[in-house]
DOKE-322603 format. One record per residue: x, y, z of N, C-alpha, C, CB in turn; residue in three letters. Coordinates in steps of 0.1 Angstrom, whole numbers, plus 5000, padded with zeros to 4 digits. Atoms other than C-alpha are relative to their C-alpha. Last residue first. Glycine has a CB too. Example, Ala and Ser with C-alpha at 12.3 -4.5 7.8 and 13.67 -1.06 7.14 Angstrom:
499149895000513749895071499250115008500450054986SER500949885000512349555078500950125000499050005012ALA
***
This chain:
500450064987741326327432499550115010501249935006GLN501450035000741426437395499649935013499749904989GLY500150155000745226427393498649955001500949945011ASP499750045014745226797383499949854999501450054996TYR501050105005743426867416500349964986498750065001ASN500249975014745527187422499049914993501350004993SER501549995003745027147459499750034986499450115009ASP500650124996748627017466498550004997500249985015ASP500649994987750027297446499349875003499150125001HIS501250085000752427257416499550005015500349854995ILE500450024986755027517408498749935000500050145007TYR501550004998756927517375499849985015499349884991PHE500450024987760527587363498550015001500750105010THR501349934997762027557329499549965013498949974989LYS500650024987765527467318498750085001501050055010GLU501349934999767227407285499449975013499149964987PHE501050024989770927317285498850084997500650035014THR501049905000773727277259498949965010499450024985GLN501350054996776927087264499050125000500149935014GLU500250024986779927227244498649955004500450125008SER500449894993780427177207499849975014498650054995ASP499049905001782226947183499650135008500250044986GLY498650045003779226727178500950124999500049924987GLU499850015015776126877195501549964998499750134993PRO498749965003775826797233500249984985501149925007THR499550065012772426777248501350064996498950014989TRP498549985004770926847282500249934987500949955011PHE499650095011767226897291501450034996499050014988VAL498849975007766227037325500249904989501250015009ARG499750105011762827037342501250054992498749984990MET499149945010762527217375500349894990501350065007THR499550115009759527127398500850074989498849924993VAL499349945012758827347428500649894992501150115004LYS498850065005756327197452500550074988499949854998LYS499549955013753627377472501449944997500150164999LEU500950035010751527247501500450044986498750065003GLY501050104996753627427526499049984989499350055014GLU500849954989756227617506499149895005499250134996GLN499849865001758927517482499350085011499650054986TRP501149944992759427147488500250155001499949945015ASN499649944987761727067459498750045007500950124998GLU501249974992761526837429500350055013499049885000ILE499749964987764326847403498850045007501150115001ILE501249944994763726667371500350025014498749914997MET500150004986766826597349498650065005501250085007LYS500949914993767126507313500149985015498649994995GLY500450054987769426347288499250105007501349965008SER500949934992770426397251499749935013498750024993GLY499550044986773626267235499050075010501450065002ASN498950115000772426447203500549985014501250044991PRO499450004986769226647209501049895001498849985011LEU500650074990768026747174500650015014500049864997GLY501449974995770226867147499649925012499049974988PRO500350134994774026887143498650005006501149965011ASP500850004987774227177119499949855005498650064998THR499149964989777027227093499349995014500550144998ALA498950104999775127027066500950035012500850004987LEU500650124995772027247073501149895002499049954991LEU500349984986774027567070499449875006498950125002LYS498850004993775527457037499850015015500950114996ALA499550144999772127357024501350005008500349954986LEU500950074990770727707033500549855001498650004996GLU499649954987773727877015499249925011499750155001GLU498650054997773227666984500450045014501050054990GLN500250144998769427746984501449935004499449934988GLU500750014987770228116987499849865004498650085000GLU499049984990772828096959499349995014500650144999PRO499749864999770127936937501050025011498750095003THR500449924988770127566931500550154999500649935013PRO499449875000770327436896499750085012499750074986ASN498950005010769627066898500850134999499449964986ARG500249885009767627066930501250004990499950135008ILE500750055013767826706945499850124990498749945004SER499050075009770426826971499449954987500649885008ARG499149905006767927076985501049934991500750085011LEU500849925009765226806990500950114993498950075007ASP500250075012767826567005499250084989499249865003ASN498750025007768926817030499849934987501049935009VAL499749875005765326907040501349994992500150115011LYS500949985011764526537044500250134993498549995005ALA499550075012767626487065499150024988500149855003GLU498749945004766626767089500549934987501150005011HIS500449885007763026637092501250064994499350105009ARG500850055013764326287101499650124992498849925004GLU499050055010766926437125499349964987500749895006VAL499349895005764126637142501149964990500650095012VAL500949925009761926337146500750124993498850055008LYS500150075013764826127159499150074991499549855003GLU498750005007765726377186499849944986501149945008HIS499949875006762026417196501350024992500050115011GLU501050005011761826037201500150144993498649985005GLU499550085011765026027221499150014988500349865003HIS498849945005764026307244500549934988501150005011ILE500449885008760526167247501250074994499250105009LEU500550045013761825827257499650124991498749925002ASP498950055008764025977285499549964986500649885006ASN499149895003761126177299501149964991500650065013PHE500749925010758825877298500850124995498650055005LEU499950095012761325667317499350074988499349875003VAL498649995006761725957341500249924988501049975011MET499949865007757925987346501450014994499850115010LEU500750015013757825607353500150134992498549965001GLN499150085009760425647380499449994986500149865006GLN498949925005758425937394500949924991500850065013VAL500549905010755325717396501150094994498950095006ASP500250065013757225437412499550094990499149885002PHE501250085001758325667440499949944986498850085003SER501349935002761925777440498849915000500150084986ALA500449944987764825597456498750084998501150095004ALA500750094991765025367426499650065013500849885002SER501049924993766025657403499249915009499150074990ASN501050094993769225497390499150085008500749895008ASP499750064986770925747368499049915004500250125010GLN498850085002770925857331500449935012501150084994THR500450115009767325997331501249904998499550064987THR499349995013768226197362499749884991501650015003ASP500150125008766226267393500550024986498549955000TRP499549975013767026537419500149864992501550065001GLU498750055003764926497451500450054986500149855001GLY499149894999761426537466501449944997500050085013VAL498950024990759226247455501050124999500749874998THR498949935006756126357435501250015010499650154995LEU499050095006754026087450501150064992499349904991LEU499250074989752226317474501049914994499049925009GLU499049904994751126537445500849945010499350115006TRP500549974986749426237427501150095006499849875009ASP499550084989750726247391499550055014501549985000THR501050104998748526427366500449905011499849924987GLN501149944992750726737370498949895003499350124993ARG499449974987753826537358498850055009501150124999VAL499750114991752026367329500450045014501149914993PRO498750075003750526677313500349895010501150105000GLY499450084989747926917328501349944996499049905005ASP500550145000746527207307500849925011500149934986LYS501550014998748627517303499649864999499250094990GLU500349884993752427567306498550005004500350124991GLU500449885008752927207296499650125009498849974991PRO500649914991754726967319499750134993501050035012LEU500050044986755926657302499350095009501549995004MET500850124999754826747267499949955014500549894991ILE501449965002756027107269499149885001499850064987GLN500549944988759326987284498550034999500850125005VAL500050114990759926767253499450055014501449955002VAL501150085003758927057230499949885009500149944985GLU501349934995761227297247498849914997499850144993GLU500050004985764127057242498850065006501350075005ALA500450134995763127007205500049995015501049904995PRO498750074996763127377197499749875007500850095009PRO499549944988759527437184501449945002499149985012SER498750054996758527357148500650085012501149994988GLU499649934987754927407140501249935005498850005010VAL499249875002754027327104500350085012499250084990MET499749975014751427057114500750144999498750004991PHE499350115007751226877147500450044986499249885000TYR498649984999750427207166500849894992500550015014PRO499350044987746827167155501550034999499749855003THR500149894990745227367126500649975014498650045002GLY499049905003746527117101500050125009499950054985MET498850064995744426847118501250104997500349874992TRP500050004985741427067113501349945006498749925006THR499849864995742327127077500050015015499050104993LEU498649975002742626757071500350145005500349984985VAL499250084991739226687087501550034998499849854998VAL500249954987737526967068500849935011498550005004LEU499349884999739026857035499950065014499650104990VAL498650045000737726507040500950125002500449924987ALA499750064986734326637050501549965001499149885003MET500049894990734226857019500449955014498750085000SER498849935002735226566996500150125010500150064986PHE498950094996732526347010501350084999500049874993MET500150004986729926637006501249915006498749935005TRP499649874995731026696971500050005015499250124994LEU498550005001730726326963500650135005500449994985ALA499550094989727126326977501650004999499549854998ILE500349944987726126626956500749925011498550035002ALA499149894999727826486924499850065014499750114989VAL498650044998726226146929500950125002500549914988PRO499249884996722726286934501549965002499450065013ARG500249905010720326036917500850135002498650044998ASP499550065012721425746938499950094988499349874997LYS498550005000721025956970500649954986500549915011ALA499550144999717326016962501650004999499449904990LYS499350004987716326386967500649865003498950035011ARG500050124992715526436930500750015014500649884992SER501350014992714726776915500049885009498849994991PRO500450145001718426846905498749985009501149905005ASN501350015008718527226902499649854998500250064986PHE500250145002721127276930498649984993500149925013ASP499150035012722127646927499949854997501450045003ILE500349915011719327796949500949974988500150145004TYR501450035006719227516975499850084987498950035010PRO500150145006723127546979498649974994500349905011ILE500850005013722927926985499949864993500750104990ILE501349944999723827927022499249994987500250155003ALA500950084992726627677020498650065000500649995014LEU500450115008728227866992499049915007501149924995LEU500949955010728228177013499549894991500850104991GLY501349984995729627987042499050064991500150085013PHE500550134996732527857021498650025006500949945010VAL500550075011733028197004499449865004501249974989ILE501249935004733328377037499449934988500350144996THR501150044992735728107050498750074996500350035014PRO500450145002737928157019498949965009501249915002VAL500750025013737928537020499549864999500950044989ILE501249925002738728587057499249964988500350155000VAL500749994987741428357071498750084999500950085009GLY500350124993742828217039499250015012501349935003MET500650105009742728517017499549885007500949964989ILE501349945005743328787043499349904991500450134991THR501150004990745728567062498850064995500550075013PRO500349874996748028507031498750005010499750094988ASP499749885008749128147029499550135006499249994987GLY499750035014748827787040500250124992498849934995LEU498750055001749127817078500449994985500249875007LYS499149894998746028037079501549964998499850065014LEU499949925012744027757064501050115001498650064996LEU499350075010744827537093500250074987499449864998GLY498649984996743727807117500949924991500249955015GLN499649875005740427807097501550035004499150115006ILE499950015014740127437102500450134994498749954993TRP498650045003740827477139500249994985500349865006LEU499449915009737627677142501449964997500050145006PHE500849995011735527407158500450104990498650035004TYR499850125009738427307181499150014987499649875007TRP500950104996738627657196499949894990498650065003PRO501449955001741727837183499149895006499550044986ALA501050055009745027697194498750085001499849865002GLU501449944998748127837211499149954989500150155000THR501150085007751027587208498650065003500149855004HIS499650085011753327747234498849924994501149905005LEU499750144997751627997256500549934988498749935006PRO500750095009752028367246500349865004500350034985THR499450135001753128587275499249914992500349945015LYS498650005003752628957276500749874999500750085011ASN499849955014748828957273501550004996499450144999PRO498849924999748628737305500350054985501249925006ASN499649945013745228587311501250095002498850074994ALA500649875003745128417345500650054987500350105012HIS499549894992746328047345499350144995501650014998HIS498649994999744127777331500550125008500650004986GLU499749874995740427697337501650005002499350045013LEU498749964996739127397318500150145005501049984989PRO499749885006735427287318501450055005498950115002ALA500449884993735426927330500450134992500550015014GLY499049954990737226617321499650125007501350024993PRO499749865005734126457305500950075010498750094998TYR499750035014734226087314500450134993498949934993VAL498749955004734426197351500449964986501049955009GLY499050115000731625977363501350044995499449894993PHE499950064986729426277373501149895001498649945004ILE499449914990730126477341500249935014499150135002ILE498649965005729626217314500750085010499950074987LEU499150124998726726067335501450044996499549884993ALA499750004985724926407336501049895003498849995008LEU499349884997725026437298500550015014499050134997LEU498750015005724026077293500950125003500049984984ILE499250104992721126107317501449994995499249864999PHE499649944988720026427299500849915009498750045008THR498949915003720226257265500450075013499650114990ILE498850085002718025977279501250084997499849904988LEU499650064987715426217293501349924999498949915006GLY499349894993715426407260500549955014499150125001LEU498749975007714626087241500850105008499750044986PHE499150124997711925977267501450034994499549874994VAL499649994986710426327265500949895004498750005009MET499149884998710426327227500550015014499450134996GLU498850045006708825977224501150115003499949984985ASP499450104991706126077249501449964994499149885001THR499549934988705426397228500749905010498750075007PHE498849935004705226197196500650075012499850104989VAL499050095006702625957210501450074998499549934987ASP498850004991700526167234501249934994499649925013PRO500450044987699726407219499249875000499250115007LEU498949954991701726467187499749965015500250154999TYR500349884993699326247167501150045010498749995007TYR499650044986700725997143499950135008501549945000ARG499849894990698926017109500549945014498850095002ARG498649984999699425757082500450105011500650044987LYS499450124995695925617083501550015002499649894990ASP500550034986694425967080500749885006498549995000ALA501350085000696526047049499749965015500249874992PRO499950124992699126327055498749925000500550035014VAL501250085003699226587028500249875006499849994985ARG501249944993701726837043498749924998499850144994LYS499850004986704826627035498750055007501250085005ALA501350034994703726547000500050015015499549864995THR499849994986706626706981498649995006500650145004ASP501249984992707026606945500350025015499049884998GLN500649865002710026656922498850035008499750024986GLY499049895003710826286920499350134997500949954989ILE499649995014707926076934501050114998498850024990GLU500649895009707826036971500549994986500450145006GLU501550004999708225746996499450114991499650025014GLN500650125007711825666986498550005000500649875006LEU500049985015712926026995499449884993501450024995SER498950075006712025977032499850014985500049855005PRO500150144998709426247040501249934995498849944992LEU500050085012710326607044499949855003501250034992SER498850075000709226767077500049914987500349925013ILE499950134996706326997070501449944999499149914992GLY499850085012705927307049500149855004501350044992VAL500949965011704327527076500249904988500350144996ARG501450044997705827347106499150034988499550075012VAL500050154999709427367093498649965002500949965012VAL499950065014708827727081500049855001501350054994LYS501249965007707627837115500049944987499850155000TYR501050104996710527647131498750034994499950005015TYR499750135005713027857111499049895003501449955006HIS500250005014711328177118500249874994500950114993ILE501450015002711128087155499650024985499350125007PHE500650134997714727997155498549994997500349965014PHE499950085012715728317137499549865002501549994996VAL500749945011714428527166500049914987500550144997PHE501550024998715628297193499250054989499750075014ILE500450145001719128277178498549985002500949925011VAL500050035014719328657173499649854998501350034994ILE501349945006718228717209499949974985500050155002LEU501250084997720928467220498750064995499949995016PRO500050125008723528657199498849915005501449925002VAL500349985014722628997214499949874992501050094995PHE501149925004722228917251499850004985500250155005LEU501250014992724428677270498850074995500450055014VAL500350134996727228617245498749985008501149945008HIS500450085012727228947227499649865004501249994990LEU501349955004727129137260499549924987500050154996LEU501050044990730028927274498650044995500350075013TYR500250145001732028967242499049955010501349925001PHE500750025013731629337243499749854998500850064988ARG501449954998732529357280499249974987500050155003LEU500650094991735729147274498550045002500749995013LEU500350125008736729357244499249905008501349944995GLY501149975009736329687264499649874992500550114990ALA501249984992738429547293498850024990500150115010ALA499849954987741229417270498650015007500750145000GLY501150044991741629237237500450065014499849855001ILE499850134993744029417214498949985010501450005007ALA499250095009743629697187500249865006501350064997PRO498649965000740829847209500849904991500649995015ALA499949884994737029817214501550065001499549995014GLY499150004988737229457206500150125008501449964995LEU500250124992734229417183500950005012500449884991LEU501450024996733929767170499949885009499049994988ILE500249904989737729827169498549995006500250144994LEU499350044988738129507149499850095012501549994997GLN500750114994735429597125500749955012499849884990ALA501249954994737029937119499249895007499050074989THR499649934987740429777113498850065007500950124996LYS499550104990738929537088500350065013501249924994GLY501150084995736829797070500449905011499349934989LEU500849914991739830027066498849935007499550134993VAL499449994987741929737053499350095010501450064999PRO498749935000739529657025500550035014499850144993PRO499949905010739329367029498850095000500449944986PRO501149995009739129177062500250114990498650025007ALA499550045014742529127077498950014990500649865001LYS499449895007741529327108500649974987501050065009ASP501049905004739129047117500650124993499350055013ILE500550025014741728777116499150114995499449864998MET499049955009743528897147499749994986501349925003SER500149855001740328867167501050054990500250065013GLY501249965008740128487160500050154998498849965007GLY499850055014743728427171498950044991500249855000ILE499149915007743228657201500349964986501350015008THR500949905006740128447210500950104993499250085011VAL500850065010742428147215499150114993499049895006ALA499350025012744928357233499349934989501349935003TRP499449875005742628497259500749984987500950065010TYR501049925006740628177264500650124994498950045011ALA500650075011743527947271499050084992499349875006LEU499150005011745428207291499449934988501349935004GLN498850074997742428267314500950004987499749865005ASP498949914999739728537312501349925005499750115009TRP499250044989736928287319501250095003500449854999PRO500549964987734728497295500849955012498649965002LEU499149904993736828457264499650025014499950134992LEU498750064998735228127251500950105008500749974987TYR499950044986731728267256501449945003499049905002GLY500149884991732028467224500149965014498850074997SER498749935001733228147205500050125009500350054986PHE499050074992730227947217501450075000500249864994SER500550004986727728207206501149925008498749935001LEU499649874994729728267174499650005015499550114993PHE498549994999729527907164500450125007500549994986LEU499550104990725827887173501550005002499549864996THR500249944987725128207154500449915011498550035001ALA499049894998726828067123499850065014499950114989LEU498750064999724727747125501150105003500449924988LEU499950054987721627947131501349935003498849905003LEU499949894991722228147100500149955014498850104999ILE498649965001722827827081500250125009500350044985VAL499250104993719527697094501450044999499749864994GLY500149974985717728017083500949905008498550005005THR499349884998719027947048500050055014499450114991LEU498650035000717827587049500950135003500549944987TRP499850074988714327697058501549975002499149875001THR499849904989714527947030500249945014498850105000PHE498849935003715127667004500350105012499950084987GLN499349974987712527437019501350084999500349875007ARG500349864996709927416991500850055013498550035001PRO501449935001712027326971499049905007499650034985LYS500549965013715327146981498650065001499949874991LYS499949855002716927167015499450044987501550045001TYR501249934994715626817025500250154999499949965015SER500549905010718126657001498850085005499549924988GLY501450045004718526367025499450094990499249995012THR499950145006722326417026498749954996500749905010LEU499450005013721926797031500049864994501450055001TYR500849935010719426777059500650004986499850155005THR501250095003721426517077499150064990499349975013ARG499550125008724626727074498849914996501149925007VAL499849955013722827037087500449894990501050115000MET501349975005721526847117500150054986499250105009HIS500550135005725026707122498650024995500049905012LEU499350045012726327067124499549874994501549985003PHE500449915011723627177148500749964987500250145004VAL501450045004724326867170499550094988499150015011VAL500050135007728126927171498649964994500549895009ILE499349985012727827297180500049874991501550045002VAL501049925009725127217206500750024986499650135007MET500950095006727426947221499050074990499249935011ALA499350085010730127197226499149904993501249935006GLU499649915011727827437243500749934989500950125005ALA501249975008726227167264500350094988498950065009GLY500350125008729627047276498850024991499849885009LEU499050025010730527407286499849884991501449995007ARG500149895009727227477304501149984989500250145007HIS501250025009727127137320499950104990498750005008ILE499750125009730627177333498949984991500449885008ASP499149955010729827527346500449894990501250065007ARG500849925010726727387364501050054989499350125007VAL500950095007728827117381499350084989499049945009PHE499250085010731627357390499149914992501149925007GLN499549915010729127597407500849934989500950105006GLY500250065014727227317424500550094989498549984998PHE500650135001727227547455499649954986498849995009PRO501449995003729427847448499549865000499750074986VAL500849944989732827867465498550004998500550145002GLY499750044987735227647446499150055011501450035004SER499550144999734427657409500149955014501349994993ILE501050095005732227967409500449855002499650034985ILE501050014990734728147431498949914996499450145003ASN499450084989737628057408498949995011501250075006LEU500050145004735528187379500549915011500849994987MET501450054999734728507398500049864995499150094991ASP500450034986738428557404498649955001500250125008GLY499350124996739128527367499749965014501550014998TYR500550125007736428777358500749875004500350024985ALA500850094993737129037385499749864993498750065003ARG499750004987739929267374499349895008499850135007GLU498750084999739629187337500449995015501150074993PRO498949914999735929297340501349925002499950115011THR499250015012732829097329501150125001499150024988PRO499949865005731329037364501050014989500550095012ALA498949965009730228677373499950154996500049924987TYR498749994993728328527401501150054992500449865006TYR500249954987724728577389501350035008499149915008ILE500049855001725728527353499950065014498950054992MET498649954999726628167361500150154999500849944988LEU499550034987722928077369501450065002500149855002PHE500649904990721628267339500649975014498549995000ILE499349875002724128067317499550105010499850044986GLY498750004993722927737332500750134999500949894994THR500250024986719327807322501350015008499349875003VAL500649894994720127957288499949995015498650024994LEU499149894999722627697279499450125006500550034986GLU499050034989720227417288501050115001500749874997ILE500749974987717627587266500949975012498749915000LEU500049864998720127587237499250045013499350074988PHE498749964995720827217243500050165002501249964990PHE499950044986717127147240501350045006499949845001TYR500849914992716827337208500149975015498549994995THR499349875000719727147193499350105008500250054985SER498950004991718126827204500850135000501049884996LEU500450004986714826897188501150015010499149885003LEU500549874998716526967155499550025014498950034990GLY498949914998718626657159499550145001501049984988LEU500449894992715626437163501150105004499449945013ARG499250024988717526147147499650115010501550014997PHE499449874996715826287116501049995012498950105003THR500249915011714925957098500650145003498550034997HIS499050015010716325697121499850094989500049864995GLY498849944995714225807151501150004989500649935012ILE499050114997711025737133501350065003500149904988LYS499950014985708626037136501049895004498749985006THR499049904996709126127099500250005015499550144996VAL498650035005707525807086501050105006500050014985SER499350104992704425837108501449974996499249875000GLN500050135007703426157091500849905008500650034985HIS498950025010702926407118499849884991501449995008TYR499650145004700026527140501150014989498849924994TYR500850104992698826827160500349864996498550034998SER501150055007701627047146499349905008500449944986PRO499850145004703827207173498749964991500149915012LYS499050015011704027587175500249864995501350065004ILE500649955012700727597195501050004989499650145003HIS500350105010702127357221499550064987499149905005PHE498850085003703827587246499849914988500349925012PHE498849925003701327877247501249914996500450085013PHE498950014990698327637245501250094995500549865002SER500249924988695227737226501250015009498949955007GLU500449865004695627617190499950095012498649994993SER499149945010697727307197499650144995500149904988HIS498849954993695827227229500950074990500749885006VAL500249864995692527207210501350065006498950005010THR499749915011693826897192499850155004499149964988LEU498550005002694126697224500350094988500549864997ARG499449884994690526797232501550014998499749995015PRO498750034994689226557206500650125006500949954989ASN498949965008685526627201501349995007499850154995PRO500449915011685026347209499150125005499249934989ARG501449975001686926157236499750094988499450055013ARG500549884994690426037229498550024999500750134994PRO500549915011691325677222499450125007499049934991GLU501350025005693225517251499750094989499050025012ASP500050025015697025507254498649984995500849884997GLY500350145003696925457292500049974985498649985005ARG499050084994698825787298499749854997500150025015ALA498749995008696625967273501149915005500450145000MET500350085012693425827290501350014991498850054993SER500050144997694725957323499949914988499049965011ARG498650044998695426297309500249865004500650095012LEU499349995013691926317295501549965001499850134993ASP500350135007690526197328500650004986498449994999ASN499350114994692226487346499849874993499749995015TRP500350024986691026747321500749885006498549995003ASN499950144995692626857289499749995015501449944997LEU501050085005691427187274500049855004500149994985GLY500949945011693927457277499149904994500950064990THR499850085012696427237297499250054988499749865002THR498650015002696627487326500349934986500749935011LEU499549875004692927567324501550004996499750105011ARG500549975013691927197324500450144995498450005001THR499250085010694327117352499450044986499849855003ILE498649945001692827407373500849934989500749995013LEU500149875007689227287366501450074998499050105008VAL500250035014690226937376499850124992498749914999ASP498850045006691727067408499949964985500649885007LEU499249885002688527257415501449964994500250075013GLN500649935012686526937410500850124997498650035002ARG499750085012688826737433499550074988499549865001LEU498649985002688527007460500549934987500849965012MET499949875005684726997457501550034997499550115011TRP500549995014684726627460500250134994498649954999GLN499150085008686826637492499750014985500149865005PHE498749935002684926927508500949924991500650025013LEU499050054991681426767503501450064997500149845000GLY499150105006679326817472500949935011500950054990GLU500750095009676327007486500849894996499550084988LYS501150074993677927167516499349904992499050105006ARG499350094991681027257496499049915008501050075009ILE499550115009678927407468500749905009500950054990GLU501150095004676927607494500549884992499050084992GLN500550074988680127747509498949904997499650105011THR499050104997681527837475499649925012501450065003VAL500250105010678328027467501049885002500350064986ASN501250084997678428207500499849894990498850095000ASN499850094989682028307495498849915003500450085012ILE499250115005681228437460500349905011501450064995VAL500850095008678328647473500849884996499450074989GLY500750094991680428787501499249904992499150095010MET
***
């Protein structure tokens, strides 16, 4: 009763409106741990703070701001110095947490439900497809940003003393980011996810010694092949264990960043010195409001770009292919794009060496760079070896990534390759991208007049014909190169002589090639598309390759 009486007396004395304003000011001061309404207004106007400065109190009392320093050196707050890549990687991680929790509500990690739950998220959950697209795009952007953050740190020499341990925690965060994205790759339980993760899982049992590799594979997958146990383990890793590791290491990383300071541009320091923590008063830029405002504008711009990429269809959307089928391997199975370089290594030799030992050495060397680089200078002109090594490493990474794609050392039968381009088992391809209504029912031949078909089907048949001839020429070119290589050997072995004889007796490619596309109304809203490729080797009968597909009116491959 005493409290009520006091409040009543205050209202009578001040008036209800003034009392409510004062209570609001008290609430704001408590929420901001020291900043009242007038302080917030002065920050917005850019006025000088009152004394003692309450904006500094926030950094010691606030839950959200205590990990931020109260001021920075003005040189490190310029966008061109750090590009705020550290802030951006943290922001993408927060996006992944929020969108991931939303998706978890509608998902169960079992082979029986996973794929159906994904279909439900896409078509039955309000904003489900939108949130899934943000989650997938944010995950890929996070991998890119964390990688660029490491590159920026390396090129500016910011890993050198006293930041060796900060760099080490950054390498751990890079690995955790890669595995976080990789572990989430399996969860849709479609063909793309299943076989991409199968490639990665198959490398684990190659780890030496064999007993250790097999044991590690059983721990991660729960079985020799991916199944219910593997899906559950990947789910728990993705939503619980790896995020906890990221959060734990992130706070260590950020603590070290705040404690030693962000390194200044190398031109502003003497060689071997580090003055990041000694910021002169005239060089200080306070976090509140200046740096905070810059960060919010920057993140607002990134958010706008992220949403625009999805809303305006620039980003094609998170893919969902056919249901995972352990008994059918899709043509040209690929690892996730950020692990294509390892897939490229696997094509060069022994999987144990190329798939396990070499990547381990690469990440091991990356972790110990600060401890083996004794050059005290951070200036680029004083680090020609370090810069050259980076350029060489990037070139190798690009080449290995290309080698990991189906364009390198992957030779499929040419007829199968042509059909794969026209109408791939997974993804879309030119036929599926065509409006369903414009897939004219009939039998269309690359050697006949197709004027009765829609213009889109006519264009498809032109493309079909061009692909047949292009693939034929490519195969013939490779065949002639092999023949010339064997002929250039001075003392060929019997095996080489036998191989040359076989090549000379072979009519390669798709000689006299042609194609047919048969489109039929199969059921209501469903069309059956049969792709046939014909070719006639010299002195042989006509050969045929055929593959059948079904395209539904609601498949939305054409993006409409």
